[in-house]
PDB file of the backbone (N, CA, C, O) and the ligand in Angstrom, with CONECT records:
HET     ZN  A 101       1
ATOM      1  N   MET A   1      34.163  67.136  -1.509  1.00  0.00           N
ATOM      2  CA  MET A   1      34.435  66.199  -0.418  1.00  0.00           C
ATOM      3  C   MET A   1      33.225  65.304  -0.146  1.00  0.00           C
ATOM      4  O   MET A   1      33.329  64.078  -0.108  1.00  0.00           O
ATOM      5  N   ARG A   2      32.081  65.954   0.042  1.00  0.00           N
ATOM      6  CA  ARG A   2      30.880  65.192   0.322  1.00  0.00           C
ATOM      7  C   ARG A   2      30.527  64.305  -0.869  1.00  0.00           C
ATOM      8  O   ARG A   2      30.033  63.187  -0.722  1.00  0.00           O
ATOM      9  N   GLU A   3      30.799  64.845  -2.042  1.00  0.00           N
ATOM     10  CA  GLU A   3      30.503  64.094  -3.264  1.00  0.00           C
ATOM     11  C   GLU A   3      31.332  62.809  -3.306  1.00  0.00           C
ATOM     12  O   GLU A   3      30.862  61.743  -3.705  1.00  0.00           O
ATOM     13  N   ARG A   4      32.589  62.963  -2.874  1.00  0.00           N
ATOM     14  CA  ARG A   4      33.472  61.804  -2.887  1.00  0.00           C
ATOM     15  C   ARG A   4      32.977  60.746  -1.888  1.00  0.00           C
ATOM     16  O   ARG A   4      33.023  59.547  -2.161  1.00  0.00           O
ATOM     17  N   ALA A   5      32.507  61.215  -0.735  1.00  0.00           N
ATOM     18  CA  ALA A   5      31.994  60.302   0.289  1.00  0.00           C
ATOM     19  C   ALA A   5      30.766  59.559  -0.237  1.00  0.00           C
ATOM     20  O   ALA A   5      30.625  58.354  -0.028  1.00  0.00           O
ATOM     21  N   THR A   6      29.890  60.279  -0.913  1.00  0.00           N
ATOM     22  CA  THR A   6      28.690  59.666  -1.484  1.00  0.00           C
ATOM     23  C   THR A   6      29.076  58.618  -2.505  1.00  0.00           C
ATOM     24  O   THR A   6      28.492  57.536  -2.572  1.00  0.00           O
ATOM     25  N   ARG A   7      30.083  58.968  -3.306  1.00  0.00           N
ATOM     26  CA  ARG A   7      30.549  58.060  -4.335  1.00  0.00           C
ATOM     27  C   ARG A   7      31.097  56.762  -3.722  1.00  0.00           C
ATOM     28  O   ARG A   7      30.869  55.668  -4.237  1.00  0.00           O
ATOM     29  N   LYS A   8      31.807  56.914  -2.637  1.00  0.00           N
ATOM     30  CA  LYS A   8      32.373  55.755  -1.968  1.00  0.00           C
ATOM     31  C   LYS A   8      31.260  54.876  -1.400  1.00  0.00           C
ATOM     32  O   LYS A   8      31.323  53.648  -1.464  1.00  0.00           O
ATOM     33  N   LEU A   9      30.248  55.528  -0.848  1.00  0.00           N
ATOM     34  CA  LEU A   9      29.111  54.799  -0.285  1.00  0.00           C
ATOM     35  C   LEU A   9      28.413  53.993  -1.370  1.00  0.00           C
ATOM     36  O   LEU A   9      28.042  52.837  -1.165  1.00  0.00           O
ATOM     37  N   VAL A  10      28.243  54.618  -2.523  1.00  0.00           N
ATOM     38  CA  VAL A  10      27.599  53.938  -3.648  1.00  0.00           C
ATOM     39  C   VAL A  10      28.415  52.715  -4.057  1.00  0.00           C
ATOM     40  O   VAL A  10      27.865  51.640  -4.296  1.00  0.00           O
ATOM     41  N   LEU A  11      29.730  52.892  -4.133  1.00  0.00           N
ATOM     42  CA  LEU A  11      30.597  51.779  -4.511  1.00  0.00           C
ATOM     43  C   LEU A  11      30.532  50.656  -3.487  1.00  0.00           C
ATOM     44  O   LEU A  11      30.517  49.477  -3.841  1.00  0.00           O
ATOM     45  N   ASP A  12      30.493  51.037  -2.205  1.00  0.00           N
ATOM     46  CA  ASP A  12      30.384  50.030  -1.141  1.00  0.00           C
ATOM     47  C   ASP A  12      29.100  49.250  -1.274  1.00  0.00           C
ATOM     48  O   ASP A  12      29.085  48.026  -1.143  1.00  0.00           O
ATOM     49  N   LYS A  13      28.018  49.966  -1.536  1.00  0.00           N
ATOM     50  CA  LYS A  13      26.723  49.303  -1.661  1.00  0.00           C
ATOM     51  C   LYS A  13      26.701  48.372  -2.863  1.00  0.00           C
ATOM     52  O   LYS A  13      26.125  47.285  -2.813  1.00  0.00           O
ATOM     53  N   GLN A  14      27.337  48.814  -3.943  1.00  0.00           N
ATOM     54  CA  GLN A  14      27.383  47.972  -5.134  1.00  0.00           C
ATOM     55  C   GLN A  14      28.220  46.723  -4.881  1.00  0.00           C
ATOM     56  O   GLN A  14      27.899  45.634  -5.357  1.00  0.00           O
ATOM     57  N   ARG A  15      29.297  46.902  -4.121  1.00  0.00           N
ATOM     58  CA  ARG A  15      30.153  45.763  -3.805  1.00  0.00           C
ATOM     59  C   ARG A  15      29.393  44.765  -2.921  1.00  0.00           C
ATOM     60  O   ARG A  15      29.485  43.552  -3.110  1.00  0.00           O
ATOM     61  N   LEU A  16      28.646  45.299  -1.959  1.00  0.00           N
ATOM     62  CA  LEU A  16      27.838  44.438  -1.096  1.00  0.00           C
ATOM     63  C   LEU A  16      26.783  43.691  -1.894  1.00  0.00           C
ATOM     64  O   LEU A  16      26.542  42.505  -1.667  1.00  0.00           O
ATOM     65  N   ALA A  17      26.153  44.396  -2.835  1.00  0.00           N
ATOM     66  CA  ALA A  17      25.107  43.789  -3.650  1.00  0.00           C
ATOM     67  C   ALA A  17      25.667  42.637  -4.469  1.00  0.00           C
ATOM     68  O   ALA A  17      24.976  41.650  -4.721  1.00  0.00           O
ATOM     69  N   ALA A  18      26.933  42.769  -4.887  1.00  0.00           N
ATOM     70  CA  ALA A  18      27.559  41.724  -5.683  1.00  0.00           C
ATOM     71  C   ALA A  18      27.808  40.472  -4.848  1.00  0.00           C
ATOM     72  O   ALA A  18      27.987  39.384  -5.396  1.00  0.00           O
ATOM     73  N   LEU A  19      27.820  40.624  -3.530  1.00  0.00           N
ATOM     74  CA  LEU A  19      28.053  39.487  -2.651  1.00  0.00           C
ATOM     75  C   LEU A  19      26.767  38.721  -2.337  1.00  0.00           C
ATOM     76  O   LEU A  19      26.805  37.601  -1.827  1.00  0.00           O
ATOM     77  N   GLU A  20      25.644  39.338  -2.645  1.00  0.00           N
ATOM     78  CA  GLU A  20      24.360  38.684  -2.402  1.00  0.00           C
ATOM     79  C   GLU A  20      24.126  37.573  -3.414  1.00  0.00           C
ATOM     80  O   GLU A  20      24.750  37.562  -4.475  1.00  0.00           O
ATOM     81  N   PRO A  21      23.227  36.628  -3.097  1.00  0.00           N
ATOM     82  CA  PRO A  21      22.910  35.591  -4.082  1.00  0.00           C
ATOM     83  C   PRO A  21      22.434  36.217  -5.385  1.00  0.00           C
ATOM     84  O   PRO A  21      21.572  37.097  -5.384  1.00  0.00           O
ATOM     85  N   GLY A  22      23.000  35.759  -6.494  1.00  0.00           N
ATOM     86  CA  GLY A  22      22.614  36.300  -7.789  1.00  0.00           C
ATOM     87  C   GLY A  22      23.418  37.531  -8.193  1.00  0.00           C
ATOM     88  O   GLY A  22      23.278  38.025  -9.312  1.00  0.00           O
ATOM     89  N   GLY A  23      24.257  38.027  -7.291  1.00  0.00           N
ATOM     90  CA  GLY A  23      25.000  39.250  -7.565  1.00  0.00           C
ATOM     91  C   GLY A  23      26.205  39.048  -8.468  1.00  0.00           C
ATOM     92  O   GLY A  23      26.737  40.014  -9.016  1.00  0.00           O
ATOM     93  N   ALA A  24      26.647  37.791  -8.630  1.00  0.00           N
ATOM     94  CA  ALA A  24      27.798  37.513  -9.473  1.00  0.00           C
ATOM     95  C   ALA A  24      27.645  36.142 -10.124  1.00  0.00           C
ATOM     96  O   ALA A  24      26.825  35.324  -9.708  1.00  0.00           O
ATOM     97  N   ALA A  25      28.452  35.915 -11.151  1.00  0.00           N
ATOM     98  CA  ALA A  25      28.349  34.676 -11.927  1.00  0.00           C
ATOM     99  C   ALA A  25      28.653  33.439 -11.079  1.00  0.00           C
ATOM    100  O   ALA A  25      28.136  32.357 -11.356  1.00  0.00           O
ATOM    101  N   ASP A  26      29.485  33.593 -10.055  1.00  0.00           N
ATOM    102  CA  ASP A  26      29.841  32.424  -9.248  1.00  0.00           C
ATOM    103  C   ASP A  26      28.876  32.174  -8.089  1.00  0.00           C
ATOM    104  O   ASP A  26      29.061  31.225  -7.328  1.00  0.00           O
ATOM    105  N   ARG A  27      27.871  32.998  -7.950  1.00  0.00           N
ATOM    106  CA  ARG A  27      26.828  32.707  -6.959  1.00  0.00           C
ATOM    107  C   ARG A  27      25.436  33.007  -7.516  1.00  0.00           C
ATOM    108  O   ARG A  27      24.732  33.900  -7.042  1.00  0.00           O
ATOM    109  N   PRO A  28      25.060  32.228  -8.543  1.00  0.00           N
ATOM    110  CA  PRO A  28      23.764  32.473  -9.162  1.00  0.00           C
ATOM    111  C   PRO A  28      22.600  32.006  -8.280  1.00  0.00           C
ATOM    112  O   PRO A  28      22.760  31.154  -7.406  1.00  0.00           O
ATOM    113  N   ILE A  29      21.449  32.578  -8.533  1.00  0.00           N
ATOM    114  CA  ILE A  29      20.224  32.128  -7.870  1.00  0.00           C
ATOM    115  C   ILE A  29      19.712  30.924  -8.649  1.00  0.00           C
ATOM    116  O   ILE A  29      19.546  30.980  -9.867  1.00  0.00           O
ATOM    117  N   GLU A  30      19.466  29.838  -7.930  1.00  0.00           N
ATOM    118  CA  GLU A  30      18.990  28.622  -8.572  1.00  0.00           C
ATOM    119  C   GLU A  30      17.484  28.715  -8.799  1.00  0.00           C
ATOM    120  O   GLU A  30      16.724  28.984  -7.868  1.00  0.00           O
ATOM    121  N   VAL A  31      17.061  28.491 -10.032  1.00  0.00           N
ATOM    122  CA  VAL A  31      15.621  28.503 -10.328  1.00  0.00           C
ATOM    123  C   VAL A  31      15.259  27.223 -11.075  1.00  0.00           C
ATOM    124  O   VAL A  31      16.109  26.592 -11.703  1.00  0.00           O
ATOM    125  N   SER A  32      13.988  26.855 -10.996  1.00  0.00           N
ATOM    126  CA  SER A  32      13.559  25.597 -11.626  1.00  0.00           C
ATOM    127  C   SER A  32      13.280  25.768 -13.114  1.00  0.00           C
ATOM    128  O   SER A  32      13.420  24.819 -13.886  1.00  0.00           O
ATOM    129  N   SER A  33      12.886  26.970 -13.519  1.00  0.00           N
ATOM    130  CA  SER A  33      12.680  27.193 -14.950  1.00  0.00           C
ATOM    131  C   SER A  33      12.908  28.656 -15.287  1.00  0.00           C
ATOM    132  O   SER A  33      12.859  29.518 -14.410  1.00  0.00           O
ATOM    133  N   SER A  34      13.160  28.936 -16.569  1.00  0.00           N
ATOM    134  CA  SER A  34      13.465  30.302 -16.981  1.00  0.00           C
ATOM    135  C   SER A  34      12.267  31.225 -16.807  1.00  0.00           C
ATOM    136  O   SER A  34      12.423  32.445 -16.763  1.00  0.00           O
ATOM    137  N   ALA A  35      11.060  30.641 -16.707  1.00  0.00           N
ATOM    138  CA  ALA A  35       9.857  31.453 -16.534  1.00  0.00           C
ATOM    139  C   ALA A  35       9.866  32.200 -15.205  1.00  0.00           C
ATOM    140  O   ALA A  35       9.192  33.217 -15.042  1.00  0.00           O
ATOM    141  N   VAL A  36      10.642  31.674 -14.261  1.00  0.00           N
ATOM    142  CA  VAL A  36      10.688  32.271 -12.922  1.00  0.00           C
ATOM    143  C   VAL A  36      11.584  33.513 -12.891  1.00  0.00           C
ATOM    144  O   VAL A  36      11.432  34.383 -12.034  1.00  0.00           O
ATOM    145  N   ILE A  37      12.518  33.575 -13.843  1.00  0.00           N
ATOM    146  CA  ILE A  37      13.540  34.624 -13.804  1.00  0.00           C
ATOM    147  C   ILE A  37      12.982  36.056 -13.779  1.00  0.00           C
ATOM    148  O   ILE A  37      13.388  36.848 -12.928  1.00  0.00           O
ATOM    149  N   PRO A  38      12.060  36.408 -14.694  1.00  0.00           N
ATOM    150  CA  PRO A  38      11.541  37.790 -14.639  1.00  0.00           C
ATOM    151  C   PRO A  38      10.858  38.118 -13.309  1.00  0.00           C
ATOM    152  O   PRO A  38      10.954  39.236 -12.803  1.00  0.00           O
ATOM    153  N   VAL A  39      10.173  37.126 -12.760  1.00  0.00           N
ATOM    154  CA  VAL A  39       9.474  37.330 -11.486  1.00  0.00           C
ATOM    155  C   VAL A  39      10.470  37.572 -10.361  1.00  0.00           C
ATOM    156  O   VAL A  39      10.335  38.503  -9.567  1.00  0.00           O
ATOM    157  N   ARG A  40      11.491  36.688 -10.321  1.00  0.00           N
ATOM    158  CA  ARG A  40      12.516  36.822  -9.277  1.00  0.00           C
ATOM    159  C   ARG A  40      13.302  38.115  -9.447  1.00  0.00           C
ATOM    160  O   ARG A  40      13.625  38.792  -8.471  1.00  0.00           O
ATOM    161  N   ALA A  41      13.605  38.449 -10.695  1.00  0.00           N
ATOM    162  CA  ALA A  41      14.401  39.645 -10.967  1.00  0.00           C
ATOM    163  C   ALA A  41      13.662  40.903 -10.523  1.00  0.00           C
ATOM    164  O   ALA A  41      14.246  41.810  -9.929  1.00  0.00           O
ATOM    165  N   ARG A  42      12.367  40.936 -10.825  1.00  0.00           N
ATOM    166  CA  ARG A  42      11.600  42.139 -10.486  1.00  0.00           C
ATOM    167  C   ARG A  42      11.292  42.244  -9.002  1.00  0.00           C
ATOM    168  O   ARG A  42      10.946  43.317  -8.508  1.00  0.00           O
ATOM    169  N   SER A  43      11.419  41.129  -8.293  1.00  0.00           N
ATOM    170  CA  SER A  43      11.147  41.174  -6.853  1.00  0.00           C
ATOM    171  C   SER A  43      12.332  41.764  -6.092  1.00  0.00           C
ATOM    172  O   SER A  43      12.226  42.072  -4.905  1.00  0.00           O
ATOM    173  N   GLN A  44      13.474  41.919  -6.792  1.00  0.00           N
ATOM    174  CA  GLN A  44      14.651  42.512  -6.169  1.00  0.00           C
ATOM    175  C   GLN A  44      14.480  44.020  -6.102  1.00  0.00           C
ATOM    176  O   GLN A  44      13.764  44.625  -6.900  1.00  0.00           O
ATOM    177  N   ARG A  45      15.161  44.607  -5.126  1.00  0.00           N
ATOM    178  CA  ARG A  45      15.138  46.055  -4.991  1.00  0.00           C
ATOM    179  C   ARG A  45      16.506  46.618  -5.336  1.00  0.00           C
ATOM    180  O   ARG A  45      17.519  45.925  -5.246  1.00  0.00           O
ATOM    181  N   CYS A  46      16.522  47.873  -5.730  1.00  0.00           N
ATOM    182  CA  CYS A  46      17.785  48.544  -6.012  1.00  0.00           C
ATOM    183  C   CYS A  46      18.643  48.555  -4.754  1.00  0.00           C
ATOM    184  O   CYS A  46      18.178  48.977  -3.696  1.00  0.00           O
ATOM    185  N   PRO A  47      19.905  48.090  -4.857  1.00  0.00           N
ATOM    186  CA  PRO A  47      20.763  48.061  -3.665  1.00  0.00           C
ATOM    187  C   PRO A  47      21.164  49.455  -3.207  1.00  0.00           C
ATOM    188  O   PRO A  47      21.604  49.625  -2.070  1.00  0.00           O
ATOM    189  N   LEU A  48      21.021  50.436  -4.054  1.00  0.00           N
ATOM    190  CA  LEU A  48      21.461  51.786  -3.710  1.00  0.00           C
ATOM    191  C   LEU A  48      20.361  52.635  -3.110  1.00  0.00           C
ATOM    192  O   LEU A  48      20.587  53.344  -2.129  1.00  0.00           O
ATOM    193  N   CYS A  49      19.156  52.571  -3.697  1.00  0.00           N
ATOM    194  CA  CYS A  49      18.106  53.482  -3.232  1.00  0.00           C
ATOM    195  C   CYS A  49      16.839  52.740  -2.829  1.00  0.00           C
ATOM    196  O   CYS A  49      15.909  53.357  -2.310  1.00  0.00           O
ATOM    197  N   GLY A  50      16.780  51.433  -3.056  1.00  0.00           N
ATOM    198  CA  GLY A  50      15.598  50.680  -2.672  1.00  0.00           C
ATOM    199  C   GLY A  50      14.457  50.787  -3.665  1.00  0.00           C
ATOM    200  O   GLY A  50      13.358  50.296  -3.407  1.00  0.00           O
ATOM    201  N   GLY A  51      14.710  51.427  -4.801  1.00  0.00           N
ATOM    202  CA  GLY A  51      13.688  51.568  -5.828  1.00  0.00           C
ATOM    203  C   GLY A  51      13.417  50.249  -6.535  1.00  0.00           C
ATOM    204  O   GLY A  51      14.169  49.286  -6.386  1.00  0.00           O
ATOM    205  N   SER A  52      12.334  50.215  -7.305  1.00  0.00           N
ATOM    206  CA  SER A  52      12.025  48.979  -8.016  1.00  0.00           C
ATOM    207  C   SER A  52      12.800  48.920  -9.323  1.00  0.00           C
ATOM    208  O   SER A  52      13.115  49.945  -9.929  1.00  0.00           O
ATOM    209  N   LEU A  53      13.098  47.698  -9.742  1.00  0.00           N
ATOM    210  CA  LEU A  53      13.961  47.484 -10.896  1.00  0.00           C
ATOM    211  C   LEU A  53      13.157  47.092 -12.127  1.00  0.00           C
ATOM    212  O   LEU A  53      12.130  46.418 -12.046  1.00  0.00           O
ATOM    213  N   LEU A  54      13.659  47.537 -13.256  1.00  0.00           N
ATOM    214  CA  LEU A  54      13.027  47.256 -14.536  1.00  0.00           C
ATOM    215  C   LEU A  54      13.902  46.248 -15.283  1.00  0.00           C
ATOM    216  O   LEU A  54      15.114  46.433 -15.398  1.00  0.00           O
ATOM    217  N   LEU A  55      13.285  45.188 -15.784  1.00  0.00           N
ATOM    218  CA  LEU A  55      14.041  44.170 -16.501  1.00  0.00           C
ATOM    219  C   LEU A  55      14.221  44.596 -17.961  1.00  0.00           C
ATOM    220  O   LEU A  55      13.263  44.638 -18.732  1.00  0.00           O
ATOM    221  N   ASP A  56      15.465  44.911 -18.322  1.00  0.00           N
ATOM    222  CA  ASP A  56      15.759  45.352 -19.687  1.00  0.00           C
ATOM    223  C   ASP A  56      15.822  44.168 -20.642  1.00  0.00           C
ATOM    224  O   ASP A  56      15.136  44.132 -21.664  1.00  0.00           O
ATOM    225  N   GLU A  57      16.653  43.211 -20.290  1.00  0.00           N
ATOM    226  CA  GLU A  57      16.771  42.036 -21.137  1.00  0.00           C
ATOM    227  C   GLU A  57      17.358  40.883 -20.348  1.00  0.00           C
ATOM    228  O   GLU A  57      17.869  41.043 -19.240  1.00  0.00           O
ATOM    229  N   GLU A  58      17.265  39.719 -20.965  1.00  0.00           N
ATOM    230  CA  GLU A  58      17.767  38.513 -20.335  1.00  0.00           C
ATOM    231  C   GLU A  58      18.713  37.864 -21.329  1.00  0.00           C
ATOM    232  O   GLU A  58      18.361  37.668 -22.492  1.00  0.00           O
ATOM    233  N   THR A  59      19.917  37.531 -20.873  1.00  0.00           N
ATOM    234  CA  THR A  59      20.870  36.900 -21.775  1.00  0.00           C
ATOM    235  C   THR A  59      21.326  35.565 -21.209  1.00  0.00           C
ATOM    236  O   THR A  59      21.254  35.328 -20.003  1.00  0.00           O
ATOM    237  N   ALA A  60      21.791  34.705 -22.091  1.00  0.00           N
ATOM    238  CA  ALA A  60      22.277  33.393 -21.688  1.00  0.00           C
ATOM    239  C   ALA A  60      23.791  33.355 -21.851  1.00  0.00           C
ATOM    240  O   ALA A  60      24.320  33.836 -22.853  1.00  0.00           O
ATOM    241  N   THR A  61      24.487  32.788 -20.877  1.00  0.00           N
ATOM    242  CA  THR A  61      25.943  32.688 -20.904  1.00  0.00           C
ATOM    243  C   THR A  61      26.346  31.281 -20.479  1.00  0.00           C
ATOM    244  O   THR A  61      25.708  30.671 -19.620  1.00  0.00           O
ATOM    245  N   MET A  62      27.401  30.784 -21.085  1.00  0.00           N
ATOM    246  CA  MET A  62      27.953  29.509 -20.631  1.00  0.00           C
ATOM    247  C   MET A  62      29.233  29.792 -19.857  1.00  0.00           C
ATOM    248  O   MET A  62      30.167  30.390 -20.391  1.00  0.00           O
ATOM    249  N   ILE A  63      29.275  29.365 -18.603  1.00  0.00           N
ATOM    250  CA  ILE A  63      30.484  29.523 -17.801  1.00  0.00           C
ATOM    251  C   ILE A  63      30.821  28.177 -17.186  1.00  0.00           C
ATOM    252  O   ILE A  63      30.008  27.585 -16.475  1.00  0.00           O
ATOM    253  N   ASP A  64      32.036  27.698 -17.467  1.00  0.00           N
ATOM    254  CA  ASP A  64      32.490  26.382 -16.967  1.00  0.00           C
ATOM    255  C   ASP A  64      31.501  25.274 -17.291  1.00  0.00           C
ATOM    256  O   ASP A  64      31.246  24.401 -16.462  1.00  0.00           O
ATOM    257  N   GLY A  65      30.952  25.308 -18.480  1.00  0.00           N
ATOM    258  CA  GLY A  65      30.034  24.256 -18.898  1.00  0.00           C
ATOM    259  C   GLY A  65      28.646  24.371 -18.303  1.00  0.00           C
ATOM    260  O   GLY A  65      27.787  23.526 -18.552  1.00  0.00           O
ATOM    261  N   LYS A  66      28.419  25.430 -17.505  1.00  0.00           N
ATOM    262  CA  LYS A  66      27.091  25.615 -16.932  1.00  0.00           C
ATOM    263  C   LYS A  66      26.376  26.735 -17.653  1.00  0.00           C
ATOM    264  O   LYS A  66      26.959  27.774 -17.963  1.00  0.00           O
ATOM    265  N   SER A  67      25.106  26.505 -17.914  1.00  0.00           N
ATOM    266  CA  SER A  67      24.311  27.516 -18.592  1.00  0.00           C
ATOM    267  C   SER A  67      23.731  28.488 -17.570  1.00  0.00           C
ATOM    268  O   SER A  67      22.949  28.113 -16.696  1.00  0.00           O
ATOM    269  N   LEU A  68      24.138  29.737 -17.707  1.00  0.00           N
ATOM    270  CA  LEU A  68      23.656  30.768 -16.782  1.00  0.00           C
ATOM    271  C   LEU A  68      22.818  31.792 -17.522  1.00  0.00           C
ATOM    272  O   LEU A  68      23.047  32.060 -18.701  1.00  0.00           O
ATOM    273  N   ARG A  69      21.865  32.351 -16.840  1.00  0.00           N
ATOM    274  CA  ARG A  69      21.069  33.440 -17.401  1.00  0.00           C
ATOM    275  C   ARG A  69      21.376  34.704 -16.614  1.00  0.00           C
ATOM    276  O   ARG A  69      21.527  34.674 -15.392  1.00  0.00           O
ATOM    277  N   THR A  70      21.462  35.799 -17.328  1.00  0.00           N
ATOM    278  CA  THR A  70      21.682  37.080 -16.678  1.00  0.00           C
ATOM    279  C   THR A  70      20.501  37.985 -16.941  1.00  0.00           C
ATOM    280  O   THR A  70      20.116  38.201 -18.090  1.00  0.00           O
ATOM    281  N   ALA A  71      19.935  38.506 -15.889  1.00  0.00           N
ATOM    282  CA  ALA A  71      18.882  39.502 -16.015  1.00  0.00           C
ATOM    283  C   ALA A  71      19.531  40.873 -15.885  1.00  0.00           C
ATOM    284  O   ALA A  71      20.188  41.171 -14.888  1.00  0.00           O
ATOM    285  N   HIS A  72      19.337  41.699 -16.906  1.00  0.00           N
ATOM    286  CA  HIS A  72      19.893  43.046 -16.874  1.00  0.00           C
ATOM    287  C   HIS A  72      18.807  43.996 -16.402  1.00  0.00           C
ATOM    288  O   HIS A  72      17.766  44.145 -17.042  1.00  0.00           O
ATOM    289  N   LEU A  73      19.067  44.628 -15.280  1.00  0.00           N
ATOM    290  CA  LEU A  73      18.047  45.446 -14.637  1.00  0.00           C
ATOM    291  C   LEU A  73      18.482  46.898 -14.531  1.00  0.00           C
ATOM    292  O   LEU A  73      19.670  47.196 -14.402  1.00  0.00           O
ATOM    293  N   THR A  74      17.507  47.798 -14.587  1.00  0.00           N
ATOM    294  CA  THR A  74      17.774  49.211 -14.362  1.00  0.00           C
ATOM    295  C   THR A  74      16.828  49.712 -13.280  1.00  0.00           C
ATOM    296  O   THR A  74      15.633  49.418 -13.300  1.00  0.00           O
ATOM    297  N   CYS A  75      17.370  50.466 -12.342  1.00  0.00           N
ATOM    298  CA  CYS A  75      16.530  51.027 -11.288  1.00  0.00           C
ATOM    299  C   CYS A  75      15.664  52.141 -11.868  1.00  0.00           C
ATOM    300  O   CYS A  75      16.149  53.033 -12.564  1.00  0.00           O
ATOM    301  N   GLN A  76      14.381  52.066 -11.567  1.00  0.00           N
ATOM    302  CA  GLN A  76      13.463  53.080 -12.081  1.00  0.00           C
ATOM    303  C   GLN A  76      13.642  54.407 -11.364  1.00  0.00           C
ATOM    304  O   GLN A  76      13.235  55.456 -11.865  1.00  0.00           O
ATOM    305  N   GLN A  77      14.251  54.354 -10.193  1.00  0.00           N
ATOM    306  CA  GLN A  77      14.375  55.563  -9.388  1.00  0.00           C
ATOM    307  C   GLN A  77      15.688  56.294  -9.633  1.00  0.00           C
ATOM    308  O   GLN A  77      15.683  57.483  -9.953  1.00  0.00           O
ATOM    309  N   CYS A  78      16.827  55.588  -9.484  1.00  0.00           N
ATOM    310  CA  CYS A  78      18.117  56.271  -9.599  1.00  0.00           C
ATOM    311  C   CYS A  78      18.850  55.910 -10.888  1.00  0.00           C
ATOM    312  O   CYS A  78      19.886  56.498 -11.198  1.00  0.00           O
ATOM    313  N   GLY A  79      18.318  54.944 -11.642  1.00  0.00           N
ATOM    314  CA  GLY A  79      18.893  54.643 -12.948  1.00  0.00           C
ATOM    315  C   GLY A  79      20.112  53.755 -12.921  1.00  0.00           C
ATOM    316  O   GLY A  79      20.724  53.524 -13.964  1.00  0.00           O
ATOM    317  N   VAL A  80      20.489  53.245 -11.746  1.00  0.00           N
ATOM    318  CA  VAL A  80      21.666  52.387 -11.674  1.00  0.00           C
ATOM    319  C   VAL A  80      21.356  51.047 -12.351  1.00  0.00           C
ATOM    320  O   VAL A  80      20.234  50.546 -12.276  1.00  0.00           O
ATOM    321  N   ARG A  81      22.349  50.490 -12.998  1.00  0.00           N
ATOM    322  CA  ARG A  81      22.150  49.220 -13.689  1.00  0.00           C
ATOM    323  C   ARG A  81      22.683  48.093 -12.831  1.00  0.00           C
ATOM    324  O   ARG A  81      23.681  48.239 -12.125  1.00  0.00           O
ATOM    325  N   ARG A  82      22.006  46.984 -12.907  1.00  0.00           N
ATOM    326  CA  ARG A  82      22.403  45.854 -12.074  1.00  0.00           C
ATOM    327  C   ARG A  82      22.204  44.573 -12.858  1.00  0.00           C
ATOM    328  O   ARG A  82      21.285  44.458 -13.668  1.00  0.00           O
ATOM    329  N   GLU A  83      23.083  43.609 -12.604  1.00  0.00           N
ATOM    330  CA  GLU A  83      22.933  42.308 -13.232  1.00  0.00           C
ATOM    331  C   GLU A  83      22.631  41.278 -12.156  1.00  0.00           C
ATOM    332  O   GLU A  83      23.203  41.297 -11.066  1.00  0.00           O
ATOM    333  N   LEU A  84      21.722  40.386 -12.496  1.00  0.00           N
ATOM    334  CA  LEU A  84      21.358  39.329 -11.571  1.00  0.00           C
ATOM    335  C   LEU A  84      21.560  38.001 -12.290  1.00  0.00           C
ATOM    336  O   LEU A  84      21.089  37.804 -13.411  1.00  0.00           O
ATOM    337  N   TRP A  85      22.273  37.089 -11.620  1.00  0.00           N
ATOM    338  CA  TRP A  85      22.641  35.819 -12.254  1.00  0.00           C
ATOM    339  C   TRP A  85      21.748  34.688 -11.775  1.00  0.00           C
ATOM    340  O   TRP A  85      21.411  34.588 -10.596  1.00  0.00           O
ATOM    341  N   PHE A  86      21.376  33.841 -12.725  1.00  0.00           N
ATOM    342  CA  PHE A  86      20.515  32.704 -12.415  1.00  0.00           C
ATOM    343  C   PHE A  86      21.082  31.436 -13.015  1.00  0.00           C
ATOM    344  O   PHE A  86      21.782  31.472 -14.027  1.00  0.00           O
ATOM    345  N   ARG A  87      20.778  30.324 -12.388  1.00  0.00           N
ATOM    346  CA  ARG A  87      21.118  29.032 -12.960  1.00  0.00           C
ATOM    347  C   ARG A  87      19.847  28.193 -12.976  1.00  0.00           C
ATOM    348  O   ARG A  87      19.153  28.062 -11.968  1.00  0.00           O
ATOM    349  N   ILE A  88      19.562  27.632 -14.137  1.00  0.00           N
ATOM    350  CA  ILE A  88      18.367  26.827 -14.250  1.00  0.00           C
ATOM    351  C   ILE A  88      18.718  25.364 -14.029  1.00  0.00           C
ATOM    352  O   ILE A  88      19.614  24.822 -14.677  1.00  0.00           O
ATOM    353  N   GLY A  89      18.018  24.745 -13.126  1.00  0.00           N
ATOM    354  CA  GLY A  89      18.260  23.339 -12.854  1.00  0.00           C
ATOM    355  C   GLY A  89      17.252  22.869 -11.841  1.00  0.00           C
ATOM    356  O   GLY A  89      16.746  23.650 -11.036  1.00  0.00           O
ATOM    357  N   SER A  90      16.964  21.590 -11.886  1.00  0.00           N
ATOM    358  CA  SER A  90      16.041  21.078 -10.886  1.00  0.00           C
ATOM    359  C   SER A  90      16.790  20.993  -9.564  1.00  0.00           C
ATOM    360  O   SER A  90      17.888  20.441  -9.501  1.00  0.00           O
ATOM    361  N   PRO A  91      16.201  21.536  -8.521  1.00  0.00           N
ATOM    362  CA  PRO A  91      16.873  21.510  -7.226  1.00  0.00           C
ATOM    363  C   PRO A  91      17.145  20.076  -6.776  1.00  0.00           C
ATOM    364  O   PRO A  91      16.282  19.203  -6.862  1.00  0.00           O
ATOM    365  N   LEU A  92      18.370  19.859  -6.293  1.00  0.00           N
ATOM    366  CA  LEU A  92      18.734  18.513  -5.847  1.00  0.00           C
ATOM    367  C   LEU A  92      18.045  18.205  -4.518  1.00  0.00           C
ATOM    368  O   LEU A  92      17.956  19.061  -3.639  1.00  0.00           O
ATOM    369  N   PRO A  93      17.559  16.965  -4.386  1.00  0.00           N
ATOM    370  CA  PRO A  93      16.953  16.600  -3.095  1.00  0.00           C
ATOM    371  C   PRO A  93      18.018  16.554  -2.006  1.00  0.00           C
ATOM    372  O   PRO A  93      19.119  16.052  -2.230  1.00  0.00           O
ATOM    373  N   ASN A  94      17.699  17.062  -0.860  1.00  0.00           N
ATOM    374  CA  ASN A  94      18.664  17.077   0.245  1.00  0.00           C
ATOM    375  C   ASN A  94      18.777  15.721   0.908  1.00  0.00           C
ATOM    376  O   ASN A  94      19.545  15.560   1.857  1.00  0.00           O
TER     377      ASN A  94
HETATM  378 ZN    ZN A 101      18.111  52.896  -7.353  1.00  0.00          ZN2+
END
């Protein structure tokens, strides 16, 4: 029973994390250059335990004609895997 509750909590946290900027392909974090990605990725914390994340690899994807980068991260503490989405582009002047 308790195990099931913990499992649900983990799923909730993962769902919440996906709603944050960079948590999904349709809400990438805008960066000015790809050099920023490892820095930004490592500054994130594990959504489940707050541990620091390790950058496994970075991949490039094209979605709707936009070039996106995905940082694949693993939590050093609990081992959960997380993907963080980025879009490279010069920020538009407001
Ligand atoms: Zn963790």
